C-alpha positions in Angstrom: 1.6 11.1 -5.4 3.2 8.5 -3.1 4.3 11.1 -0.6 0.7 12.5 -0.4 -0.8 9.0 -0.3 1.6 8.0 2.6 0.7 11.1 4.5 -3.0 10.2 4.2 -2.5 6.5 5.0 -0.5 7.4 8.2 -3.6 9.2 9.6 -5.3 5.8 9.9 -2.4 3.3 10.0 -2.4 2.6 13.8 -6.0 1.3 13.5 -5.3 -1.0 10.5 -4.5 -4.6 10.4 -3.3 -4.4 6.8 -2.4 -1.6 4.4 -2.8 -2.9 0.9 -1.1 -1.0 -1.9 -1.4 -1.5 -5.7 1.9 -2.0 -7.5 0.6 -0.7 -10.9 2.5 2.6 -10.5 5.9 1.0 -10.0 7.5 -0.5 -6.8 5.6 1.3 -4.0 7.4 -0.4 -1.1 10.4 1.8 -1.5 8.3 5.0 -1.0 6.7 3.5 2.2 10.1 2.6 3.6 11.6 6.0 2.7 8.8 8.4 3.8 8.1 6.4 7.0 11.8 6.1 7.8 11.3 2.4 8.4 14.1 0.7 10.2 16.2 -1.3 7.7 16.9 -4.1 10.3 13.2 -4.5 10.9 12.6 -4.6 7.2 15.1 -7.4 6.6 13.7 -9.5 9.4 10.0 -8.7 8.7 9.5 -8.7 4.9 8.2 -11.0 2.2 10.8 -10.6 -0.6 11.2 -12.9 -3.6 14.0 -12.6 -6.2 12.8 -13.2 -9.8 14.7 -14.9 -12.6 16.5 -11.7 -13.6 17.6 -11.3 -9.9 15.3 -8.3 -9.3 13.7 -8.2 -5.8 10.0 -8.2 -5.6 8.7 -7.0 -2.2 5.2 -8.4 -1.4 5.0 -7.0 2.1 6.6 -5.9 5.3 5.1 -5.2 8.7 1.4 -4.5 8.0 2.1 -3.2 4.4 1.0 -5.6 1.6 1.8 -5.3 -2.1 -0.1 -8.2 -3.6 0.3 -9.3 -7.2 -3.3 -10.5 -7.3 -5.7 -8.9 -4.8 -8.2 -11.2 -3.1 -10.2 -9.5 -0.4 -10.6 -12.7 1.6 -6.9 -12.9 2.0 -7.0 -9.8 4.3 -9.5 -10.1 7.1 -9.8 -7.3 9.6 -9.4 -3.6 9.3 -7.8 -2.5 6.0 -6.5 0.6 4.3 -6.3 0.5 0.5 -4.2 2.5 -1.9 -5.5 1.5 -5.2 -5.7 3.0 -8.7 -8.4 5.6 -9.1 -12.0 4.2 -9.2 -10.7 0.6 -8.3 -11.3 0.4 -4.6 -12.9 -2.8 -3.3 -16.6 -2.6 -2.9 -16.3 -2.8 0.9 -14.1 0.2 1.2 -15.1 3.7 2.3 -13.3 6.2 0.1 -11.2 8.6 2.1 -9.6 10.7 -0.6 -8.2 10.8 -4.1 -4.5 11.6 -4.8 -3.7 13.6 -7.9 -0.5 13.8 -9.9 1.2 17.2 -10.7 -1.0 17.5 -13.8 -4.2 17.2 -11.8 -5.0 13.7 -13.0 -6.3 11.2 -10.3 -3.7 8.5 -9.6 -4.8 6.8 -6.4 -7.9 6.4 -4.3 -7.4 5.8 -0.6 -10.1 3.8 1.2 -10.6 2.0 4.4 -12.7 -0.8 5.8 -12.7 -0.7 9.6 -15.8 -2.8 10.1 
């Protein structure tokens, strides 16, 4: 589902101030880096990464991509794209599409708020 979600997000990403992605399906940042062929040097200098007590890296954002632990709409003013779990888009978002897994079960809703 991430490849399809990223393809959809990329249609609108140039217009967005923030692209906010849920982390409930794993560590999504790696998919956005891989499928967008993001420059590793740029990632190292332009990312919000924290190492936890077990020495795992948690990536909370890079460039305009944000992977919040706790989502608060007021933290992200401007034009936003959302990749959230199915039926959990913020109330201000216009739903663009739903992404389904290989079994046909909805996984993500993609929405935007370009007001």
